[in-house]
C-alpha positions as CSV (number, residue, x, y, z in Angstrom):
1,X,-0.1,0.1,-0.1
2,X,3.0,2.3,0.6
3,X,3.9,2.1,-3.0
4,X,0.3,2.8,-4.0
5,X,0.2,5.9,-1.7
6,X,3.3,7.4,-3.4
7,X,1.9,6.9,-6.9
8,X,-1.3,8.5,-5.5
9,X,0.6,11.5,-4.4
10,X,2.9,12.0,-7.5
11,X,-0.3,11.8,-9.6
12,X,-1.8,14.4,-7.7
13,X,1.3,16.5,-7.7
14,X,1.4,16.2,-11.6
15,X,-1.4,18.7,-11.6
16,X,-0.6,22.3,-11.5
17,X,-3.5,24.4,-10.2
18,X,-3.8,28.1,-9.9
19,X,-6.0,29.2,-7.4
20,X,-7.4,32.3,-9.3
21,X,-8.7,29.7,-11.9
22,X,-11.0,27.8,-9.4
23,X,-14.2,29.6,-8.7
24,X,-15.8,28.4,-5.4
25,X,-19.2,29.4,-6.8
26,X,-18.9,26.3,-9.4
27,X,-18.7,24.2,-6.2
28,X,-21.6,25.7,-4.6
29,X,-23.8,25.3,-7.7
30,X,-22.9,21.5,-8.1
31,X,-23.6,21.2,-4.3
32,X,-27.1,23.0,-4.7
33,X,-27.9,20.8,-7.7
34,X,-27.1,17.4,-6.0
35,X,-28.7,18.5,-2.9
36,X,-32.0,19.3,-4.5
37,X,-32.1,16.5,-7.1
38,X,-34.8,14.0,-6.6
39,X,-33.2,11.4,-8.7
40,X,-30.1,11.3,-6.4
41,X,-32.2,11.3,-3.1
42,X,-31.4,7.7,-2.6
43,X,-27.9,7.6,-3.6
44,X,-24.7,8.2,-1.6
45,X,-23.1,11.3,-3.5
46,X,-19.9,12.9,-2.9
47,X,-17.8,15.5,-4.6
48,X,-14.1,15.4,-4.1
49,X,-11.7,18.5,-4.7
50,X,-8.4,17.3,-6.2
51,X,-6.8,20.8,-5.5
52,X,-7.9,20.6,-1.8
53,X,-7.5,16.9,-1.6
54,X,-10.8,16.6,0.2
55,X,-14.3,15.9,0.0
56,X,-16.3,19.4,-0.5
57,X,-19.6,17.7,-0.2
58,X,-21.3,14.4,1.3
59,X,-24.9,13.9,0.8
60,X,-27.2,13.1,3.7
61,X,-27.9,9.6,2.4
62,X,-23.9,9.1,1.8
63,X,-23.4,9.9,5.5
64,X,-26.4,7.6,6.9
65,X,-25.5,4.7,4.4
66,X,-21.9,4.5,5.7
67,X,-22.7,5.0,9.6
68,X,-22.3,2.5,12.1
69,X,-25.2,0.8,13.8
70,X,-25.1,3.8,16.5
71,X,-25.8,6.4,13.7
72,X,-22.1,7.6,13.9
73,X,-20.6,8.4,10.4
74,X,-17.3,6.5,9.9
75,X,-16.7,7.4,6.3
76,X,-16.4,4.6,3.8
77,X,-14.7,1.5,5.3
78,X,-13.7,-0.8,2.3
79,X,-13.1,-4.5,3.3
80,X,-9.7,-5.5,4.2
81,X,-9.5,-8.2,1.5
82,X,-10.6,-5.6,-1.3
83,X,-8.7,-2.6,-0.2
84,X,-5.5,-3.4,-2.3
85,X,-7.3,-4.2,-5.4
86,X,-9.7,-1.0,-4.9
87,X,-6.5,1.1,-4.3
88,X,-4.9,-0.6,-7.7
89,X,-8.0,0.4,-9.6
90,X,-8.2,3.8,-8.5
91,X,-4.6,4.8,-9.0
92,X,-4.9,2.9,-12.5
93,X,-7.8,5.0,-13.6
94,X,-6.2,8.3,-12.4
95,X,-2.9,7.5,-14.3
96,X,-5.0,7.0,-17.6
97,X,-6.8,10.2,-17.0
98,X,-4.0,12.4,-16.0
99,X,-1.1,11.0,-18.0
100,X,-3.5,10.7,-21.0
101,X,-1.8,10.6,-24.7
102,X,-4.1,12.8,-26.1
103,X,-4.1,16.2,-24.2
104,X,-7.1,17.6,-26.1
105,X,-9.5,14.6,-25.0
106,X,-12.2,16.0,-22.9
107,X,-11.8,13.7,-20.0
108,X,-15.2,14.5,-18.6
109,X,-16.6,11.6,-20.8
110,X,-14.6,9.2,-18.8
111,X,-16.4,7.1,-16.1
112,X,-14.9,4.7,-13.6
113,X,-17.2,2.0,-12.5
114,X,-16.2,-0.4,-9.7
115,X,-17.7,-2.9,-7.3
116,X,-16.4,-3.7,-4.0
117,X,-17.5,-4.4,-0.3
118,X,-18.0,-1.5,2.1
119,X,-19.0,-1.4,5.8
120,X,-22.7,-0.4,5.6
121,X,-24.2,-0.1,9.0
122,X,-21.8,-2.5,10.8
123,X,-21.9,-5.1,8.1
124,X,-19.8,-5.6,4.8
125,X,-22.2,-5.0,1.7
126,X,-21.2,-5.1,-1.9
127,X,-21.5,-1.5,-3.3
128,X,-21.4,-0.1,-6.9
129,X,-19.4,3.1,-7.2
130,X,-19.5,5.3,-10.4
131,X,-16.6,8.2,-10.7
132,X,-17.4,10.9,-13.1
133,X,-15.2,14.2,-13.6
134,X,-17.4,17.2,-13.1
135,X,-14.7,20.0,-13.5
136,X,-11.6,20.7,-15.0
137,X,-9.5,24.0,-15.0
138,X,-8.5,26.0,-17.8
139,X,-5.4,23.9,-18.2
140,X,-7.3,20.7,-18.2
141,X,-6.3,19.5,-14.6
142,X,-9.1,17.4,-13.2
143,X,-10.7,19.5,-10.3
144,X,-13.8,18.1,-9.0
145,X,-14.8,14.5,-9.2
146,X,-18.3,13.0,-8.5
147,X,-18.9,9.7,-6.8
148,X,-22.3,8.0,-6.7
149,X,-22.4,4.7,-4.5
150,X,-25.2,2.4,-4.4
151,X,-25.8,-1.1,-2.6
152,X,-25.4,-3.8,-5.5
153,X,-28.3,-5.8,-6.2
154,X,-25.9,-8.8,-6.1
155,X,-25.0,-9.8,-2.6
156,X,-23.7,-13.4,-3.2
157,X,-20.2,-14.8,-3.5
158,X,-17.7,-15.1,-5.0
159,X,-16.4,-11.8,-3.7
160,X,-14.6,-10.1,-6.3
161,X,-13.4,-6.4,-6.8
162,X,-14.9,-5.3,-10.3
163,X,-13.6,-2.3,-12.0
164,X,-14.2,-0.8,-15.7
165,X,-13.1,2.3,-17.3
166,X,-15.6,3.5,-19.9
167,X,-15.5,6.4,-22.6
168,X,-19.0,7.5,-22.5
169,X,-18.7,9.2,-25.8
170,X,-17.2,6.3,-27.8
171,X,-18.4,3.4,-26.0
172,X,-15.0,2.0,-25.3
173,X,-14.5,0.2,-22.1
174,X,-11.1,-1.3,-20.4
175,X,-10.9,-3.6,-17.3
176,X,-9.2,-4.9,-15.5
177,X,-7.5,-1.5,-14.8
178,X,-5.0,-3.1,-12.4
179,X,-3.3,-4.8,-15.1
180,X,-1.3,-1.5,-15.8
181,X,0.6,-2.3,-12.6
182,X,2.3,-5.1,-14.3
183,X,2.4,-3.5,-18.0
184,X,6.3,-4.2,-18.2
185,X,5.6,-8.0,-17.7
186,X,2.4,-8.0,-19.7
187,X,4.2,-8.0,-23.0
188,X,7.5,-9.1,-24.0
189,X,10.1,-6.3,-25.3
190,X,9.7,-7.7,-29.0
191,X,5.8,-7.9,-28.6
192,X,5.9,-4.3,-27.5
193,X,8.1,-3.5,-30.5
194,X,5.5,-5.0,-32.9
195,X,2.4,-3.5,-31.1
196,X,4.3,0.0,-31.4
197,X,4.5,-0.9,-35.3
198,X,1.1,-1.9,-35.3
199,X,0.0,1.3,-33.8
200,X,1.7,3.2,-36.7
201,X,-0.4,1.4,-39.1
202,X,2.4,-0.8,-40.5
203,X,1.3,-4.3,-42.1
204,X,3.0,-7.3,-41.2
205,X,5.7,-7.3,-44.1
206,X,6.8,-4.1,-43.1
207,X,7.0,-5.0,-39.4
208,X,9.2,-7.9,-40.5
209,X,11.5,-6.0,-42.4
210,X,12.1,-3.2,-39.8
211,X,12.4,-5.8,-37.0
212,X,14.6,-8.2,-39.1
213,X,12.2,-11.1,-38.2
214,X,9.8,-13.5,-40.6
215,X,6.3,-12.5,-41.4
216,X,5.2,-15.7,-39.8
217,X,7.1,-14.5,-36.6
218,X,5.3,-11.2,-36.7
219,X,1.8,-12.9,-36.9
220,X,2.6,-15.2,-34.0
221,X,3.4,-12.1,-31.9
222,X,0.3,-10.4,-33.1
223,X,-1.7,-13.5,-31.8
224,X,0.3,-13.7,-28.5
225,X,-0.5,-9.9,-28.0
226,X,-4.4,-10.2,-28.7
227,X,-4.2,-13.1,-26.1
228,X,-2.5,-11.4,-23.4
229,X,-4.6,-8.4,-23.7
230,X,-7.8,-10.3,-23.8
231,X,-9.0,-8.6,-26.9
232,X,-10.2,-9.6,-30.5
233,X,-8.3,-7.4,-32.9
234,X,-5.4,-5.1,-33.3
235,X,-7.3,-1.9,-33.0
236,X,-8.6,-2.7,-29.7
237,X,-5.0,-4.0,-28.7
238,X,-3.8,-0.6,-29.4
239,X,-6.5,1.2,-27.7
240,X,-6.1,-0.8,-24.7
241,X,-2.2,-0.4,-24.6
242,X,-2.4,3.4,-24.6
243,X,-4.4,3.0,-21.3
244,X,-2.0,0.4,-19.7
245,X,1.0,2.7,-21.0
246,X,2.5,0.2,-22.8
247,X,3.0,2.3,-26.1
248,X,5.3,5.2,-26.2
249,X,4.1,8.5,-27.1
């Protein structure tokens, strides 16, 4: 967990905010909207400010859902067996958004959805959490993040953390996000070279000539890449590789 905490801190530090670009009235407007929304009355809603590194809003239902049996609010207590995986998924999602290869991408289209167990009124229950970016600053730094938590309709084992990153505009989704922590081991150096060439639009014959290997070997590498990334075609492999940080800029 110490290594994850360090990566989390480094990712937060990679964003350079300027106080004059952050209007407190924007926060107030979001809080007012979520407080008055009847659609969210039965959801645990919170807003996290990545500049201040703190929650600036937690709905009444959020505080009630994660209170102990005596009614004292304890915050979200994740099951110890799920904590490491949830932390990996969270940092991986942050890495994709903060270190994205295409700076002009509107990150507000990204949504992180995950399931894990949390303490609800003194008992661990599976919950579903959706993260969505509410606001960025003029430089594209992620400022406000919305979290909506609900009890999962599935409360039966096996107890497994699930996580998926979705681009709501394109429909692309990627999971599991924690694979990016082993990205150097996912593909061999040669497979990464082949994938880099694929990303550049090179056909197998051209890749073979460039890497001084046979076309058969290139195609074998292609097949291994698809199998290791769990995708069906080269286009999906390239998209997923960007997410995992396997491909060079």
